[in-house]
MARSE-643244 format. One line per field, with one value per atom (N, C-alpha, C, CB): residue number from 1; atom name; x, y, z. Coordinates in Angstrom, 1 decimal. Glycine has a CB too. Layout:
# residues N
k: c(NUM; ...)
a: c(CA; ...)
u: c(X; ...)
v: c(Y; ...)
w: c(Z; ...)
//
This chain:
# residues 59
k: c(1; 1; 1; 1; 2; 2; 2; 2; 3; 3; 3; 3; 4; 4; 4; 4; 5; 5; 5; 5; 6; 6; 6; 6; 7; 7; 7; 7; 8; 8; 8; 8; 9; 9; 9; 9; 10; 10; 10; 10; 11; 11; 11; 11; 12; 12; 12; 12; 13; 13; 13; 13; 14; 14; 14; 14; 15; 15; 15; 15; 16; 16; 16; 16; 17; 17; 17; 17; 18; 18; 18; 18; 19; 19; 19; 19; 20; 20; 20; 20; 21; 21; 21; 21; 22; 22; 22; 22; 23; 23; 23; 23; 24; 24; 24; 24; 25; 25; 25; 25; 26; 26; 26; 26; 27; 27; 27; 27; 28; 28; 28; 28; 29; 29; 29; 29; 30; 30; 30; 30; 31; 31; 31; 31; 32; 32; 32; 32; 33; 33; 33; 33; 34; 34; 34; 34; 35; 35; 35; 35; 36; 36; 36; 36; 37; 37; 37; 37; 38; 38; 38; 38; 39; 39; 39; 39; 40; 40; 40; 40; 41; 41; 41; 41; 42; 42; 42; 42; 43; 43; 43; 43; 44; 44; 44; 44; 45; 45; 45; 45; 46; 46; 46; 46; 47; 47; 47; 47; 48; 48; 48; 48; 49; 49; 49; 49; 50; 50; 50; 50; 51; 51; 51; 51; 52; 52; 52; 52; 53; 53; 53; 53; 54; 54; 54; 54; 55; 55; 55; 55; 56; 56; 56; 56; 57; 57; 57; 57; 58; 58; 58; 58; 59; 59; 59; 59)
a: c(N; CA; C; CB; N; CA; C; CB; N; CA; C; CB; N; CA; C; CB; N; CA; C; CB; N; CA; C; CB; N; CA; C; CB; N; CA; C; CB; N; CA; C; CB; N; CA; C; CB; N; CA; C; CB; N; CA; C; CB; N; CA; C; CB; N; CA; C; CB; N; CA; C; CB; N; CA; C; CB; N; CA; C; CB; N; CA; C; CB; N; CA; C; CB; N; CA; C; CB; N; CA; C; CB; N; CA; C; CB; N; CA; C; CB; N; CA; C; CB; N; CA; C; CB; N; CA; C; CB; N; CA; C; CB; N; CA; C; CB; N; CA; C; CB; N; CA; C; CB; N; CA; C; CB; N; CA; C; CB; N; CA; C; CB; N; CA; C; CB; N; CA; C; CB; N; CA; C; CB; N; CA; C; CB; N; CA; C; CB; N; CA; C; CB; N; CA; C; CB; N; CA; C; CB; N; CA; C; CB; N; CA; C; CB; N; CA; C; CB; N; CA; C; CB; N; CA; C; CB; N; CA; C; CB; N; CA; C; CB; N; CA; C; CB; N; CA; C; CB; N; CA; C; CB; N; CA; C; CB; N; CA; C; CB; N; CA; C; CB; N; CA; C; CB; N; CA; C; CB; N; CA; C; CB; N; CA; C; CB; N; CA; C; CB)
u: c(0.7; 0.0; 0.8; -0.7; 0.5; 1.5; 0.9; 1.9; 1.5; 1.3; -0.1; 2.4; -0.6; -1.9; -3.0; -2.0; -2.8; -3.8; -3.8; -3.5; -2.9; -2.9; -3.4; -1.2; -3.4; -4.2; -5.3; -3.8; -5.9; -7.3; -8.1; -7.5; -7.3; -7.8; -7.9; -7.1; -7.1; -7.1; -8.0; -6.0; -8.5; -9.4; -10.9; -9.2; -10.9; -12.0; -12.5; -11.8; -11.7; -11.8; -12.4; -10.4; -11.6; -12.0; -13.5; -10.8; -13.6; -15.2; -15.5; -16.1; -14.3; -14.3; -13.1; -14.8; -13.0; -11.8; -10.7; -12.0; -9.6; -8.2; -7.4; -7.5; -6.3; -5.2; -4.3; -4.8; -3.0; -2.0; -1.4; -0.9; -1.1; -0.4; -1.4; -0.2; -2.9; -3.7; -3.6; -5.0; -3.8; -3.5; -2.1; -3.2; -1.2; -0.2; 0.0; 0.4; -0.5; -0.9; -1.5; -2.2; -2.7; -3.7; -3.0; -5.0; -2.5; -1.7; -0.7; -1.4; 0.3; 1.8; 2.7; 1.7; 2.2; 3.1; 3.5; 2.5; 5.0; 5.8; 4.8; 7.5; 4.7; 4.3; 4.7; 4.4; 5.9; 6.5; 5.8; 8.9; 5.7; 5.1; 3.7; 5.2; 3.0; 1.3; 0.8; 0.6; 2.0; 1.6; 2.2; 2.8; 3.0; 3.2; 1.9; 4.2; 1.7; 0.2; -0.6; -0.4; -1.1; -2.1; -2.1; -2.4; -1.2; -0.9; -1.4; 1.1; -0.9; -1.4; -2.8; -0.8; -3.3; -4.6; -5.7; -4.8; -5.1; -5.8; -5.7; -5.0; -4.5; -4.5; -5.4; -3.1; -5.7; -6.5; -8.0; -6.0; -8.3; -9.7; -10.1; -10.5; -9.4; -9.9; -10.1; -9.2; -9.4; -9.8; -9.9; -8.9; -10.5; -10.9; -10.4; -12.3; -10.3; -10.0; -10.6; -8.9; -12.0; -13.1; -12.4; -14.4; -11.5; -11.0; -9.6; -11.7; -8.7; -7.4; -6.6; -7.0; -5.6; -5.3; -5.6; -5.5; -7.3; -8.0; -8.3; -9.2; -8.4; -8.4; -9.7; -6.6; -10.2; -11.3; -11.7; -13.2; -12.0; -12.4; -13.7; -12.7; -13.5; -14.8; -15.6; -14.8; -17.0; -18.0; -18.7; -18.7)
v: c(-1.0; 0.1; 1.4; 0.0; 2.0; 3.3; 4.4; 3.9; 5.6; 6.6; 7.2; 7.7; 7.4; 8.2; 6.9; 8.9; 5.7; 4.9; 4.6; 3.4; 4.9; 4.6; 6.1; 4.2; 7.2; 8.2; 8.2; 9.3; 7.9; 7.8; 6.6; 7.6; 5.7; 4.7; 4.9; 3.6; 6.0; 6.5; 7.5; 6.9; 8.3; 9.2; 8.7; 9.9; 7.6; 6.7; 6.3; 5.7; 5.7; 5.0; 6.2; 4.2; 7.1; 8.2; 8.8; 9.3; 8.9; 9.6; 10.9; 9.1; 11.8; 13.0; 13.6; 13.3; 15.2; 15.8; 15.6; 17.5; 15.4; 15.0; 16.0; 13.6; 16.5; 17.3; 16.1; 17.9; 16.8; 15.8; 14.9; 16.6; 15.5; 14.9; 13.8; 15.9; 13.7; 12.8; 11.6; 13.6; 12.2; 10.8; 10.1; 11.4; 10.7; 10.5; 9.2; 11.7; 9.6; 8.8; 7.2; 9.7; 7.4; 6.7; 5.6; 7.5; 6.1; 5.5; 4.8; 6.2; 5.5; 4.8; 5.5; 3.0; 6.3; 7.1; 8.4; 7.3; 8.4; 9.9; 10.9; 10.2; 11.8; 13.0; 13.9; 13.6; 13.8; 14.9; 14.0; 15.0; 12.9; 11.7; 11.9; 9.9; 12.2; 12.4; 13.8; 12.5; 14.7; 16.3; 15.8; 17.9; 15.2; 14.8; 14.5; 13.5; 13.2; 12.4; 13.2; 11.0; 14.1; 14.8; 15.8; 15.2; 16.3; 17.7; 16.8; 18.5; 15.5; 15.0; 14.7; 13.7; 14.0; 13.8; 15.2; 12.9; 16.1; 17.5; 17.7; 18.7; 17.6; 17.9; 16.9; 18.0; 15.7; 14.6; 14.8; 13.1; 15.7; 15.8; 14.5; 16.1; 14.1; 13.0; 13.4; 11.9; 14.5; 15.0; 16.4; 14.6; 17.0; 18.4; 19.0; 18.4; 20.1; 20.7; 21.9; 21.0; 21.2; 22.1; 23.4; 21.4; 23.4; 24.3; 24.3; 24.1; 25.1; 25.1; 24.1; 26.4; 23.5; 22.3; 20.8; 22.7; 20.7; 19.7; 18.8; 20.2; 17.7; 17.4; 16.2; 16.6; 15.8; 14.5; 14.4; 15.0; 13.2; 12.5; 13.2; 10.8; 13.6; 14.1; 13.2; 14.5; 13.5; 12.7; 12.8; 12.8)
w: c(0.0; 0.0; -0.2; 1.3; -0.8; -0.7; 0.0; -2.1; 0.5; 1.4; 1.0; 1.4; -0.2; -0.5; 0.0; -2.4; -0.3; -0.2; 1.6; -1.3; 2.1; 3.8; 4.1; 4.6; 3.7; 4.2; 3.9; 3.9; 2.5; 2.3; 3.2; 0.9; 3.3; 4.2; 5.9; 3.9; 6.3; 7.5; 7.8; 7.9; 6.5; 6.5; 6.5; 5.4; 5.7; 5.7; 6.9; 4.9; 7.8; 8.9; 10.0; 9.3; 10.0; 10.9; 10.7; 10.7; 9.2; 9.2; 9.4; 10.4; 9.6; 9.8; 9.7; 10.8; 9.6; 9.0; 10.2; 8.4; 9.7; 10.5; 10.1; 10.2; 10.8; 10.9; 10.2; 12.5; 9.7; 9.2; 10.3; 8.5; 11.3; 12.5; 12.7; 13.8; 13.1; 13.3; 12.2; 13.3; 10.9; 9.8; 10.3; 8.0; 10.4; 10.4; 11.5; 10.5; 12.5; 13.8; 13.4; 14.7; 12.6; 12.3; 11.4; 11.7; 10.3; 9.3; 9.3; 8.8; 10.6; 10.7; 9.5; 10.6; 8.6; 7.7; 8.3; 6.4; 8.2; 8.8; 8.2; 8.1; 9.1; 8.7; 7.3; 9.7; 7.4; 6.0; 4.7; 5.7; 4.9; 3.7; 3.4; 4.4; 4.8; 4.8; 4.1; 6.7; 4.3; 4.2; 2.3; 5.5; 1.7; 0.1; -0.1; -0.4; 0.5; -0.3; 0.0; 0.2; 0.9; 0.7; -0.3; 1.7; -0.6; -1.7; -2.9; -1.9; -2.9; -4.3; -4.2; -4.8; -3.4; -3.5; -3.6; -2.3; -3.0; -3.2; -4.7; -2.4; -5.4; -6.6; -7.7; -6.9; -7.2; -7.8; -7.3; -7.3; -6.4; -6.0; -5.3; -7.3; -4.6; -3.8; -2.5; -3.9; -2.0; -0.7; -0.6; 0.3; 0.3; 0.6; 1.9; 0.7; 1.9; 3.2; 3.7; 3.2; 4.6; 4.7; 5.6; 5.5; 6.5; 7.4; 7.6; 8.5; 7.6; 7.4; 8.3; 7.6; 7.5; 8.3; 8.5; 9.2; 8.0; 8.3; 7.0; 8.9; 6.9; 5.4; 5.8; 4.6; 4.8; 4.8; 2.9; 5.9; 3.2; 1.8; 1.4; 2.0; -0.3; -1.0; -0.9; -2.4; -0.6; -0.6; -1.8; 0.5)
//
């Protein structure tokens, strides 16, 4: 599983908007790798940031 998949899985499991650090804790992926994955997922329109520093899956 790559980092993007791990981030999506963590967000899906949480069911709410999370901060990067929380995603890192849930997914087991290092925070810098989570930040990069979130940036890529935002470009792909798979996640959205409902408020600053929080991310959730687009429903």
